[in-house]
C-alpha positions in Angstrom: -71.2 227.4 5.9 -72.6 227.7 9.4 -76.3 227.0 10.1 -76.2 229.8 12.7 -76.9 229.6 16.4 -79.4 227.1 17.7 -82.5 228.8 19.0 -84.3 226.8 21.7 -87.9 227.4 22.8 -88.1 229.8 25.7 -89.1 226.9 28.0 -85.8 225.2 27.7 -83.1 225.8 30.4 -80.0 227.5 29.1 -77.3 225.0 28.1 -73.5 225.4 27.8 -72.1 225.2 24.3 -70.6 221.7 25.1 -74.1 220.4 25.6 -74.7 220.7 21.8 -71.6 218.6 20.9 -71.2 214.9 20.4 -69.1 214.8 23.5 -71.6 216.7 25.5 -74.4 214.3 24.4 -72.3 211.3 25.2 -71.7 212.7 28.7 -75.4 213.4 29.1 -76.3 209.8 28.0 -73.7 208.3 30.4 -75.3 210.3 33.2 -78.8 209.1 32.2 -77.7 205.5 32.0 -76.1 205.7 35.4 -79.4 207.1 36.8 -81.3 204.3 35.1 -78.9 201.7 36.6 -79.5 203.2 40.0 -83.3 203.0 39.6 -83.6 206.8 39.6 -84.7 207.4 36.0 -85.9 205.8 32.8 -85.6 207.3 29.3 -87.4 206.3 26.1 -86.7 207.6 22.6 -89.6 208.2 20.2 -88.9 206.9 16.8 -91.0 206.9 13.6 -92.3 203.5 12.7 -91.6 204.2 9.0 -88.0 205.2 8.6 -86.8 205.1 12.2 -86.2 208.8 12.5 -85.9 210.1 16.1 -88.9 212.4 16.7 -88.8 212.9 20.5 -88.0 211.5 23.9 -89.7 211.1 27.3 -88.2 210.4 30.7 -89.2 209.6 34.2 -86.7 211.2 36.6 -86.3 211.6 40.3 -88.0 208.2 40.8 -88.6 207.9 44.5 -89.9 204.8 46.2 -91.0 204.3 49.8 -94.0 206.2 51.0 -93.8 208.8 48.2 -93.7 206.4 45.2 -93.4 209.3 42.7 -91.5 210.5 39.6 -91.2 213.6 37.4 -91.9 213.3 33.7 -90.4 215.3 31.0 -90.8 215.0 27.2 -90.2 216.7 23.9 -91.5 216.0 20.3 -90.0 217.4 17.1 -91.9 220.6 16.3 -92.8 219.3 12.8 -94.7 216.4 14.4 -96.6 218.4 17.1 -100.4 218.0 17.3 -100.4 214.4 16.1 -100.8 212.7 19.5 -97.2 211.5 19.8 -96.5 213.2 23.2 -99.9 212.1 24.6 -99.3 208.5 23.6 -95.8 208.6 25.0 -97.0 210.1 28.2 -99.7 207.4 28.5 -97.0 204.7 28.0 -94.7 206.3 30.5 -97.5 206.4 33.1 -98.2 202.7 32.5 -94.6 201.9 33.0 -94.5 204.0 36.1 -97.3 202.0 37.6 -96.6 198.5 36.3 -92.8 198.5 36.3 -91.9 200.9 39.1 -95.0 200.6 41.3 -95.3 204.4 41.5 -98.4 206.1 42.9 -98.0 209.4 41.0 -96.2 211.2 38.2 -95.7 214.9 38.2 -94.8 217.5 35.6 -94.2 221.2 35.4 -94.7 223.6 32.6 -94.0 227.3 32.1 -97.2 229.3 32.5 -97.5 230.1 28.8 -96.7 226.6 27.5 -100.3 225.8 26.6 -99.4 223.0 24.1 -97.7 220.9 26.9 -100.6 221.7 29.3 -103.0 220.3 26.7 -100.9 217.1 26.4 -100.9 216.7 30.1 -104.7 217.2 30.4 -105.3 214.7 27.6 -103.2 212.2 29.5 -105.2 212.6 32.7 -102.9 215.1 34.6 -104.5 217.7 36.8 -103.0 221.0 37.9 -102.3 221.0 41.6 -100.1 224.0 42.1 -98.2 227.1 41.0 -94.4 227.5 41.5 -93.1 231.0 41.2 -89.6 231.3 39.8 -89.3 227.5 39.5 -86.8 227.1 36.7 -84.1 229.3 35.1 -84.8 229.4 31.3 -84.4 232.0 28.6 -82.3 234.2 30.9 -84.6 234.4 33.9 -86.4 232.5 36.6 -89.7 231.3 35.2 -93.0 230.6 37.0 -94.5 227.1 36.4 -97.8 225.4 36.7 -97.5 222.0 38.5 -99.4 218.9 37.3 -99.8 215.4 38.6 -101.5 212.2 37.7 -102.4 209.7 40.4 -101.9 206.2 39.0 -103.6 204.2 41.8 -104.6 204.4 45.4 -102.9 201.2 46.6 -100.2 201.3 49.3 -96.5 201.0 48.4 -95.7 197.5 47.0 -92.7 195.4 48.0 -90.4 198.2 48.8 -89.3 197.1 52.3 -91.1 199.8 54.2 
């Protein structure tokens, strides 16, 4: 008996069918590990303390050092666990790692205009809206407008990056 097609939230990019297979996920994880080894990304999984169930993930990607010292953050939390502060706590931890482990100056994020839940998470974690990007990401069959957010982590100059 089939469970039927997987319906993703409208803010998710379209994915090929292979993405939803074990092989597709292995390939995705290999790519993420290669980016991590190159210092371009970091991924954390969010796991329940009682039972060890996977409930979400958060990542820093496009880590750029030098005079920019910036990264993009993306995250998701199981819909059944929304509104419990999990995403906000994960975002705080990722920002701490961005500053302390990667010496980044800022972290940025984008949300579709109508993704108010994610916008609330970003605001709680100290992010401020700094821009609007028309037709920024292709999702749910069309190019979607996004609001852009950032959190400045410190005002120090770049550290130890051979500038």
